[in-house]
Each structure stands twice: as structure tokens, then as C-alpha cells.
N, C-alpha and C positions, 0 to 999 in steps of 0.2 A: 705118185711120189715125185718130187722135184729132184732130178739128178742131172748132172752135166752131160750134155749131148753135143756132138759136133753138128755142123750145118747139114750134113748129109742125113743124119738120123732125125734131126728136128724137121727137116723138109719132108722126109718119108712118113712122119707121123701126122702130117696135116691132112685133114679130110678134104676130098675133092681135088687134090693135087696129085698128078702122076708124072713121073719123069719119063717122057716119051722116048728120049734118045740120049745117049751119052757117047761122046767121042773124046779120046785122049791121044794127043800126038806130041812127039818130041819137038822142041823148038830150040832156039839158041843155047848152046852149051849144054848144061845139065838141067835145063828147064823143060817142063811139060806144059801144054795148054789143053785144058778140058773145055768141052762145049757140051752143055746140056740143053735139052728142049723140054719145057714144061708148059703144058696148055698152049702149044704152038708159039711160045716165046723163047728165044735163044739167049742163053747166058754163058759167058766165058770166064775162065779163071786161069791163072798161071801159078805154078808152084814148082818146088824142087823135086817133087815126086809125083807120080800119077795120082795118088790119093790126095796130096796137098792141092793139086790143080783142080781135081773134082770138088774138093771141099770149098775152094775159093769160088768156084762157079756156083755151087749150092748156096754159099753165103750171100752172093749177089741176088740169087733168086729169092731166098728167104727175106732179104731186106726189101726187095721190090714188092713181094706179096704182102708183107706186113704194112708197108707204107700205103699200098693201094687199098687195103682193108680200112686203114684210118681215113683215107679220102672218101671211100664209099660210105662209111658211117657218118662222116661230117656232112655229106650231101643229102643223106636220107632224112626226110622229115620224121620227127618222133611222134608216133600215134599211139594212143592207148590200146593195149592188147584186147582183142575181142575173144569171146569164149570159144569161138569156132577155130581159132588158130592154135596149133600145137606150138607152144613156146620153145620147146627144145629144137624143133625144126627151124623156127624163125631165127633163133639165136645162132644156129649153125651157119647160116648164110651171112650174118653180119658181125659175129664176134671176131675180135682179133685173137689169134692163137697165142695168148699170153703164156700158157704153160710151156709151149715149145720155145717161145722167145726167151723166157726166163732160163730154161734149161741150156739153151745155146749161150746166153749171156754168162752163165756160170762157167761153161766150158771155156769161153774166151778169156774170162778173168783168171781162171786157174792156169790156162796155157801161158798167159802173160807172166804170171808169177813164176812159173817153171822156167820160162825164158830168162828171167832175172836171176835164176840160180836157186830158187826155193824148191824144196821137195814137198809135194802135196800128198800127205798120207790119206788116201781115200778110205773112209770106213767101209767095212763089209756090211752089206745090206741084207737083212733077212726078209726075203720076198716069198710069201706063201701064195701058192696058186691053187 
């Protein structure tokens, strides 16, 4: 199901990505700086709270991961699938994580509307497990 998720949640849902390290330190005034390391790449973000700083760093990581996936797909030659290839495994390595990206986009849109003064009444979801 498509639900709004912040960058931290969207990033944690990606297959093959792991947040190796997170550091949050206070900087100028009431600001915090977060540094995360994902697959040996460092991303930093600044925010008014520790969570906002971490979310900013995760947003940069999510952005770069998605853009790199687009570049990877553009560079790969398109070959017809063979019967020996498991298509689910093949797609996992090249697919852009559109569900996570769409969930994050909804979160950003709703956050922007809330910042403009609108109340977003999120419907209750019936999730059966």
C-alpha cells in the first residue's frame, strides 16, 4: 500500500541498503548536523532537531541512490530475458525503488501543505496481517 513515509523510513525499506553509521552533533545555535554512512558513502544534513537533521541526510542519500539507479539503467543494454534468469532477481538489481520514492514524495507534499497551514486528516488504514 502506498502511504506517506519520511526519507528515513523510505531509505530503510530499500533492499540492499544499510545505514552503516549515524552521527548527530549540535552546530550553530539551535541546529543539528547529522552524518550517515550508507554503503561507504557519507551524507550530511542540517535541521532544527536531531530527527530533522537525520531526515535531511537520509533525503540526500535517497536522492543519490535513485539518481544512480536511473544512470545504471540508462547505461545497461536491454537484452531479451533468457529462460535461465530469475526475473525477480534481475529486476531487483536494476529497478528504481518507485514505491519508496512515491511514498516519500507524498510525505514531502503533505509536509509542504501542513507548513502552509492546512491540516491533513490522514485516514485510518485497516491493515490485516
